[in-house]
C-alpha positions in Angstrom: 21.0 25.5 -26.5 21.4 21.9 -25.5 18.9 20.3 -23.2 20.7 18.3 -20.5 19.2 15.4 -18.6 20.9 13.8 -15.6 20.1 10.2 -15.0 20.9 9.0 -11.5 21.4 5.2 -11.6 20.4 3.5 -8.4 18.4 0.4 -9.2 19.9 -0.9 -12.4 23.2 -1.2 -14.2 24.2 1.1 -17.0 24.0 -1.8 -19.4 20.3 -2.2 -18.6 19.3 1.5 -18.5 21.3 3.1 -21.3 19.9 0.9 -24.1 16.4 1.9 -23.2 17.3 5.6 -23.5 19.0 5.0 -26.9 16.0 2.9 -28.1 13.5 5.7 -27.2 15.6 8.3 -29.0 15.9 6.0 -32.1 12.1 5.3 -32.0 11.6 9.1 -32.1 13.6 9.3 -35.3 16.8 10.6 -33.6 20.4 9.6 -34.3 22.4 9.0 -31.2 26.0 9.0 -30.1 26.8 7.0 -27.0 30.1 8.0 -25.5 31.8 5.5 -23.2 35.1 5.9 -21.3 37.0 2.9 -22.8 37.0 0.2 -25.5 35.9 -2.5 -23.0 32.8 -0.5 -22.1 32.0 0.0 -25.8 32.2 -3.8 -26.4 30.0 -4.4 -23.3 27.4 -1.8 -24.5 27.5 -3.3 -28.0 26.6 -6.7 -26.5 23.9 -5.1 -24.3 22.3 -3.4 -27.3 22.0 -6.8 -29.1 20.2 -8.4 -26.1 18.4 -5.7 -24.1 15.0 -6.4 -25.6 13.8 -9.7 -26.8 11.2 -8.3 -29.2 13.1 -5.4 -30.7 16.3 -4.5 -32.5 18.3 -1.3 -32.2 20.6 -0.8 -35.1 24.0 0.4 -33.9 27.7 0.3 -34.6 31.2 1.4 -33.5 34.6 1.9 -35.0 34.9 -1.9 -35.2 32.0 -2.0 -37.6 32.7 1.2 -39.6 30.1 2.9 -41.8 29.4 5.5 -39.1 27.3 7.6 -41.3 24.8 4.7 -41.8 24.6 3.9 -38.0 21.6 5.4 -36.2 23.3 4.7 -32.9 27.1 5.1 -32.7 29.2 3.8 -29.8 32.5 5.6 -29.2 35.2 6.5 -26.8 36.0 9.6 -28.8 34.6 13.1 -28.8 33.1 12.7 -32.2 29.8 12.7 -34.0 30.3 10.7 -37.2 26.6 9.8 -37.7 25.3 13.4 -37.5 23.4 12.7 -34.2 21.5 15.3 -32.3 21.3 13.2 -29.1 24.3 12.4 -27.0 24.2 9.8 -24.2 27.2 10.0 -21.9 27.9 6.7 -20.1 29.0 6.6 -16.5 32.3 8.3 -16.0 32.4 10.3 -19.3 33.3 13.9 -19.4 30.6 16.1 -21.1 32.8 17.9 -23.6 31.5 19.8 -26.6 27.8 19.1 -26.0 26.7 22.2 -27.9 26.6 20.2 -31.2 23.6 18.3 -29.8 20.1 19.3 -29.0 19.9 16.7 -26.1 22.6 15.4 -23.8 21.7 12.5 -21.4 24.3 12.2 -18.7 24.3 8.9 -16.7 25.8 8.8 -13.2 26.3 6.0 -10.7 24.3 6.9 -7.7 26.4 4.7 -5.5 29.6 6.7 -6.2 29.7 9.8 -4.0 32.3 11.5 -6.2 30.2 11.1 -9.3 27.1 12.5 -7.5 29.2 15.5 -6.3 30.6 16.0 -9.8 27.1 16.0 -11.3 26.0 18.6 -8.8 28.9 20.8 -9.9 28.1 20.3 -13.6 24.4 21.1 -12.9 25.4 24.4 -11.3 27.6 25.3 -14.3 25.0 24.3 -16.9 22.3 26.2 -15.0 24.4 29.3 -14.9 25.1 29.0 -18.7 21.3 28.9 -19.3 20.8 25.3 -20.3 17.4 23.6 -19.9 18.1 20.9 -17.2 16.2 18.0 -15.7 17.2 15.4 -13.1 15.9 11.8 -13.3 16.1 9.3 -10.5 15.2 5.6 -10.5 12.4 4.4 -8.3 10.4 1.2 -8.1 8.4 2.0 -11.2 11.2 3.3 -13.4 12.5 6.9 -13.9 11.0 9.7 -12.0 11.7 13.4 -12.7 13.0 15.0 -9.5 14.0 18.4 -10.9 
């Protein structure tokens, strides 16, 4: 069953936080799909992944690059898994469809958007009832802190 982690953004932008999650997964040997709500966000995240860390490189691609099967991190607006990833990172505003194909799903939410926070609570209840392993992470002054 898929482990689901909720990441409540409060202190940083998605473009700053999401690359670090993808980088950690890649360092652990995992392939990752990053699902974003539209092409503009895919392009913005592509740029963020090139520049998020001065001393490291995170290999990644999208439909604009092709060769999905050779990309450790795949950026997409589609509900696809062309690189055989076991980790799914859902950007802010993405719907968590078909997460069962993954061992880990990281769901990012904008803590300044009351509707997103309420939507995440509803998802939490549904996933808990379904028996998923859940955790809730919130940003504080020193980074991410597990709250549940």
